[in-house]
TORVEX-851986 format. One record per residue (C-alpha): residue number from 1; residue in three letters; chain; x, y, z. Coordinates in nm, 3 decimals. Each point is the difference from the previous one (the first is absolute). Layout:
N
(NUM "ALA" "A" (X Y Z))
...
//
This chain:
173
(1 "MET" "A" (-1.698 -0.993 -1.541))
(2 "PRO" "A" (0.350 -0.076 0.132))
(3 "THR" "A" (0.163 -0.319 -0.108))
(4 "SER" "A" (0.150 -0.220 0.265))
(5 "ILE" "A" (0.346 -0.140 0.032))
(6 "SER" "A" (0.004 -0.349 0.137))
(7 "PRO" "A" (0.225 -0.013 0.307))
(8 "GLY" "A" (0.328 -0.173 -0.064))
(9 "ALA" "A" (-0.070 -0.037 -0.373))
(10 "GLU" "A" (0.332 0.152 -0.099))
(11 "ALA" "A" (0.282 0.172 0.179))
(12 "SER" "A" (-0.026 0.373 0.038))
(13 "HIS" "A" (0.231 0.224 -0.202))
(14 "PHE" "A" (-0.018 0.292 0.242))
(15 "GLU" "A" (-0.124 0.051 0.355))
(16 "ALA" "A" (-0.017 0.319 0.205))
(17 "LEU" "A" (-0.126 0.049 0.355))
(18 "ILE" "A" (-0.097 0.362 0.063))
(19 "VAL" "A" (-0.055 0.120 0.356))
(20 "PRO" "A" (-0.023 0.356 0.136))
(21 "HIS" "A" (0.323 0.126 0.153))
(22 "ARG" "A" (-0.005 0.031 0.377))
(23 "SER" "A" (0.309 0.128 0.176))
(24 "LEU" "A" (-0.099 -0.108 0.352))
(25 "SER" "A" (-0.034 -0.351 0.132))
(26 "ALA" "A" (-0.287 -0.093 0.232))
(27 "ARG" "A" (0.226 0.061 0.300))
(28 "GLY" "A" (0.104 0.339 -0.137))
(29 "MET" "A" (-0.363 0.098 -0.057))
(30 "ARG" "A" (-0.087 -0.093 0.361))
(31 "LEU" "A" (0.294 0.207 0.129))
(32 "LEU" "A" (-0.109 0.294 -0.216))
(33 "ALA" "A" (-0.358 -0.024 0.131))
(34 "LEU" "A" (0.117 -0.021 0.362))
(35 "SER" "A" (0.236 0.295 -0.050))
(36 "LEU" "A" (-0.278 0.202 -0.157))
(37 "VAL" "A" (-0.239 -0.075 0.286))
(38 "GLY" "A" (0.267 0.071 0.262))
(39 "LEU" "A" (0.120 0.329 -0.145))
(40 "SER" "A" (-0.353 0.124 -0.070))
(41 "GLY" "A" (-0.100 -0.097 0.354))
(42 "LEU" "A" (0.293 0.197 0.144))
(43 "VAL" "A" (-0.090 0.307 -0.208))
(44 "ALA" "A" (-0.366 -0.029 0.106))
(45 "LEU" "A" (0.103 -0.033 0.366))
(46 "ARG" "A" (0.221 0.308 -0.030))
(47 "PHE" "A" (-0.283 0.208 -0.143))
(48 "TRP" "A" (-0.239 -0.133 0.267))
(49 "LEU" "A" (0.241 0.106 0.275))
(50 "LEU" "A" (0.038 0.344 -0.159))
(51 "GLY" "A" (-0.376 0.042 0.014))
(52 "ALA" "A" (-0.063 -0.041 -0.374))
(53 "TRP" "A" (-0.225 -0.301 0.052))
(54 "PRO" "A" (-0.187 0.041 -0.336))
(55 "VAL" "A" (0.324 -0.073 -0.183))
(56 "ALA" "A" (0.048 -0.312 0.211))
(57 "LEU" "A" (-0.354 -0.117 -0.080))
(58 "ILE" "A" (0.055 0.044 -0.374))
(59 "SER" "A" (0.314 -0.216 0.008))
(60 "GLY" "A" (-0.205 -0.314 0.082))
(61 "PRO" "A" (-0.186 -0.014 -0.334))
(62 "GLU" "A" (0.318 0.114 -0.173))
(63 "ILE" "A" (0.190 -0.302 0.136))
(64 "GLY" "A" (-0.290 -0.229 -0.096))
(65 "LEU" "A" (0.001 0.134 -0.357))
(66 "ALA" "A" (0.376 -0.046 -0.032))
(67 "LEU" "A" (-0.022 -0.360 0.126))
(68 "PHE" "A" (-0.289 -0.072 -0.239))
(69 "LEU" "A" (0.204 0.132 -0.294))
(70 "LEU" "A" (0.299 -0.214 0.104))
(71 "HIS" "A" (-0.234 -0.301 0.014))
(72 "LEU" "A" (-0.125 0.077 -0.355))
(73 "ASN" "A" (0.359 0.022 -0.122))
(74 "VAL" "A" (0.084 -0.341 0.149))
(75 "ARG" "A" (-0.321 -0.154 -0.137))
(76 "ARG" "A" (0.063 0.125 -0.354))
(77 "GLY" "A" (0.348 -0.149 0.018))
(78 "ARG" "A" (-0.159 -0.347 -0.004))
(79 "ALA" "A" (-0.118 0.041 -0.361))
(80 "SER" "A" (0.191 -0.177 -0.277))
(81 "GLU" "A" (-0.005 -0.061 -0.372))
(82 "ILE" "A" (0.147 -0.294 -0.191))
(83 "VAL" "A" (0.065 0.017 -0.374))
(84 "VAL" "A" (0.078 -0.332 -0.172))
(85 "LEU" "A" (0.078 -0.029 -0.371))
(86 "GLN" "A" (-0.077 -0.340 -0.152))
(87 "PRO" "A" (-0.015 -0.100 -0.368))
(88 "ASP" "A" (-0.377 0.035 -0.023))
(89 "GLY" "A" (-0.060 0.302 0.223))
(90 "VAL" "A" (0.102 0.246 0.268))
(91 "ARG" "A" (-0.160 -0.069 0.336))
(92 "ILE" "A" (-0.038 0.297 0.233))
(93 "THR" "A" (-0.099 -0.098 0.354))
(94 "ARG" "A" (-0.075 0.282 0.242))
(95 "THR" "A" (-0.045 -0.055 0.372))
(96 "SER" "A" (-0.174 0.280 0.190))
(97 "PRO" "A" (0.104 0.100 0.353))
(98 "SER" "A" (-0.295 -0.201 0.132))
(99 "GLY" "A" (0.122 -0.316 -0.179))
(100 "GLN" "A" (-0.247 -0.008 -0.289))
(101 "ARG" "A" (0.148 -0.117 -0.330))
(102 "GLN" "A" (-0.086 0.126 -0.343))
(103 "GLU" "A" (0.143 -0.157 -0.312))
(104 "ARG" "A" (0.020 0.127 -0.357))
(105 "VAL" "A" (0.141 -0.187 -0.298))
(106 "LEU" "A" (0.107 0.171 -0.321))
(107 "PRO" "A" (0.096 -0.202 -0.308))
(108 "THR" "A" (0.358 0.058 -0.118))
(109 "ALA" "A" (-0.083 -0.002 -0.372))
(110 "TRP" "A" (-0.052 0.380 -0.030))
(111 "LEU" "A" (0.142 0.104 0.335))
(112 "ALA" "A" (0.191 0.328 0.021))
(113 "VAL" "A" (0.185 0.140 0.302))
(114 "GLU" "A" (-0.030 0.380 0.017))
(115 "LEU" "A" (0.097 0.281 0.234))
(116 "ASP" "A" (-0.264 0.274 -0.002))
(117 "GLU" "A" (0.193 0.323 0.067))
(118 "ALA" "A" (-0.310 0.227 0.004))
(119 "GLY" "A" (-0.050 0.209 0.309))
(120 "GLY" "A" (0.360 0.101 0.072))
(121 "GLY" "A" (0.031 -0.223 0.307))
(122 "VAL" "A" (0.088 -0.365 0.038))
(123 "PRO" "A" (-0.090 -0.177 -0.327))
(124 "ARG" "A" (-0.262 -0.275 -0.007))
(125 "LEU" "A" (0.112 -0.346 -0.109))
(126 "LEU" "A" (-0.263 -0.143 -0.234))
(127 "LEU" "A" (-0.051 -0.335 -0.165))
(128 "ARG" "A" (-0.210 0.040 -0.316))
(129 "THR" "A" (-0.156 -0.268 -0.214))
(130 "ARG" "A" (-0.287 0.016 -0.249))
(131 "GLY" "A" (-0.243 0.237 0.169))
(132 "ARG" "A" (0.116 -0.071 0.355))
(133 "THR" "A" (0.233 0.203 0.216))
(134 "GLU" "A" (0.126 -0.099 0.342))
(135 "GLU" "A" (0.216 0.217 0.225))
(136 "ILE" "A" (0.260 -0.184 0.205))
(137 "ALA" "A" (0.255 0.100 0.264))
(138 "ALA" "A" (-0.188 0.308 0.121))
(139 "ALA" "A" (0.187 -0.023 0.334))
(140 "LEU" "A" (0.344 0.039 -0.160))
(141 "GLY" "A" (0.200 0.315 -0.062))
(142 "GLU" "A" (0.114 0.127 -0.339))
(143 "THR" "A" (0.336 -0.180 -0.011))
(144 "GLU" "A" (-0.148 -0.333 0.109))
(145 "LYS" "A" (-0.280 0.029 -0.256))
(146 "ARG" "A" (0.250 0.070 -0.278))
(147 "ASP" "A" (0.210 -0.301 0.107))
(148 "LEU" "A" (-0.308 -0.224 0.015))
(149 "ALA" "A" (-0.122 0.121 -0.341))
(150 "THR" "A" (0.342 -0.073 -0.154))
(151 "ALA" "A" (0.027 -0.346 0.158))
(152 "LEU" "A" (-0.357 -0.098 -0.092))
(153 "GLY" "A" (0.044 0.133 -0.354))
(154 "GLU" "A" (0.322 -0.201 -0.044))
(155 "ALA" "A" (-0.165 -0.315 0.137))
(156 "LEU" "A" (-0.293 0.049 -0.238))
(157 "HIS" "A" (0.244 0.044 -0.291))
(158 "ARG" "A" (0.186 -0.320 0.097))
(159 "LEU" "A" (-0.333 -0.185 0.021))
(160 "ARG" "A" (-0.103 0.115 -0.347))
(161 "ASN" "A" (0.344 -0.049 -0.157))
(162 "PRO" "A" (0.151 -0.319 0.140))
(163 "VAL" "A" (0.359 -0.092 -0.082))
(164 "PHE" "A" (0.039 -0.360 -0.110))
(165 "ASP" "A" (0.328 -0.183 0.035))
(166 "ASN" "A" (0.036 -0.244 -0.288))
(167 "PRO" "A" (0.326 -0.197 0.027))
(168 "GLN" "A" (-0.010 -0.073 -0.374))
(169 "LEU" "A" (0.022 0.369 -0.082))
(170 "ARG" "A" (0.304 0.068 0.217))
(171 "ASP" "A" (0.338 0.043 -0.158))
(172 "GLY" "A" (0.172 -0.335 0.037))
(173 "PRO" "A" (0.364 -0.106 0.024))
//
């Protein structure tokens, strides 16, 4: 059973917002869709005028499929993941494209940050703690995952090994 972190109990030591990369803005996606419809319509019209009407009829469902796939791409771009490291746990909050939230909390006591290199592709970024494993940052590429793993590992090390500044132990005049 996951433990809970009381909101605002202590300041976070690390926060990361992970969102899928999308190179086009909403305006750019609309222009792409309109260009796709326009160019496909011109090609279909050309084939219709040449007498190859079956090709023109097939282009209708083809345009619909392309627009549906563009819509799926935009919809999946709304997903996000927030990773917050606090003294008593790591909170992972995932928001699906439809807006549903799912939250997992892992205690920091035995937490390990690992990159699973198996498979030969982009490594998986895993948080492991006593019998529980949680994959994070699945939407990121290899370089971003490595950077996130390094930053989260360093923040976890700083949390476990605080540096205290005692004025009495400083070299005095």
